[in-house]
C-alpha positions in Angstrom: 0.0 0.0 0.0 1.1 3.5 -0.7 2.8 5.3 2.2 3.3 9.0 2.9 5.9 11.1 4.8 4.0 14.1 6.1 5.7 17.1 7.7 3.8 19.9 9.3 6.2 22.8 9.2 6.0 25.2 12.2 9.0 27.5 11.3 11.9 27.6 8.8 15.2 29.5 8.9 15.6 29.9 5.2 19.4 30.1 4.5 22.2 28.2 2.7 21.6 24.9 4.5 17.9 24.7 3.5 18.8 25.6 0.0 21.4 22.8 -0.1 18.8 20.4 1.4 16.3 21.3 -1.3 18.9 20.9 -4.0 19.8 17.4 -2.8 16.5 15.8 -1.6 15.1 14.7 -5.0 18.2 12.5 -5.6 17.5 10.8 -2.3 13.9 10.1 -3.1 14.4 8.7 -6.7 15.8 5.3 -5.7 12.8 4.6 -3.5 10.1 5.9 -5.8 9.4 8.9 -3.6 7.7 12.0 -5.0 6.4 15.2 -3.7 2.6 15.4 -3.6 2.3 18.6 -1.6 5.2 21.1 -1.0 3.9 24.2 0.7 1.4 26.1 -1.4 -1.9 27.6 -0.4 -3.9 26.0 2.3 -7.5 26.9 3.1 -8.7 26.2 6.6 -12.1 24.5 6.6 -12.2 23.4 10.3 -10.2 23.4 13.5 -7.0 25.4 14.1 -4.0 26.0 12.0 -2.3 28.4 14.4 1.4 27.4 14.2 1.6 25.5 10.9 3.4 27.4 8.2 3.5 24.8 5.5 2.6 21.2 4.7 4.9 18.7 2.9 3.6 15.4 1.7 5.9 12.8 0.0 4.4 9.7 -1.5 6.1 6.3 -1.7 5.0 3.0 -3.3 4.9 1.4 0.2 6.0 1.6 3.8 9.1 -0.4 3.1 10.4 2.1 0.5 9.5 5.1 2.8 11.4 3.7 5.7 14.4 2.6 3.5 14.5 6.2 2.1 14.5 7.8 5.6 17.2 5.4 6.9 19.3 5.7 3.7 22.8 7.1 4.0 22.0 9.7 1.3 19.0 11.1 3.2 20.7 10.8 6.7 23.6 12.9 5.3 21.3 15.8 4.4 18.8 15.4 7.3 20.7 17.7 9.7 20.5 20.5 7.1 16.8 20.4 7.6 16.5 19.7 11.3 19.0 22.5 12.2 16.9 25.0 10.3 13.3 23.8 10.5 10.9 23.1 13.3 8.4 20.5 12.0 6.3 17.5 13.1 7.0 14.5 10.8 5.0 11.3 10.6 4.5 8.3 8.4 1.0 7.6 7.1 -0.1 4.4 5.4 -2.5 4.7 2.6 -5.6 2.6 2.0 -6.3 0.1 -0.8 -8.0 1.0 -4.0 -11.7 1.0 -3.6 -11.6 1.8 0.1 -14.7 3.4 1.5 -15.2 5.1 4.9 -17.5 2.4 6.1 -14.6 -0.1 5.7 -13.1 1.3 8.9 -15.9 -0.4 10.8 -14.6 -3.9 9.8 -11.8 -4.1 12.4 
């Protein structure tokens, strides 16, 4: 099943390290089938609170195995400090649902 790396960005110190991170991240994603689905952009609040979220980043992977392998890869681990030193974010892994999934299917477990 498809898996997603989601980051809710609270703040960014935009400088040379973030620029380098952005210049290098795509090459770390490619071997694992990762691709950006959302990378900032406009967000319209429909419900709840969005008080301290500046941006949303969503990266899609073919499955959980590839996502975890990307995150643990030497190439990504090498650039990760460029982001973490300059960005305050909450990052999580989300597992997608199978094709044809419907909301009522959540009642089956």
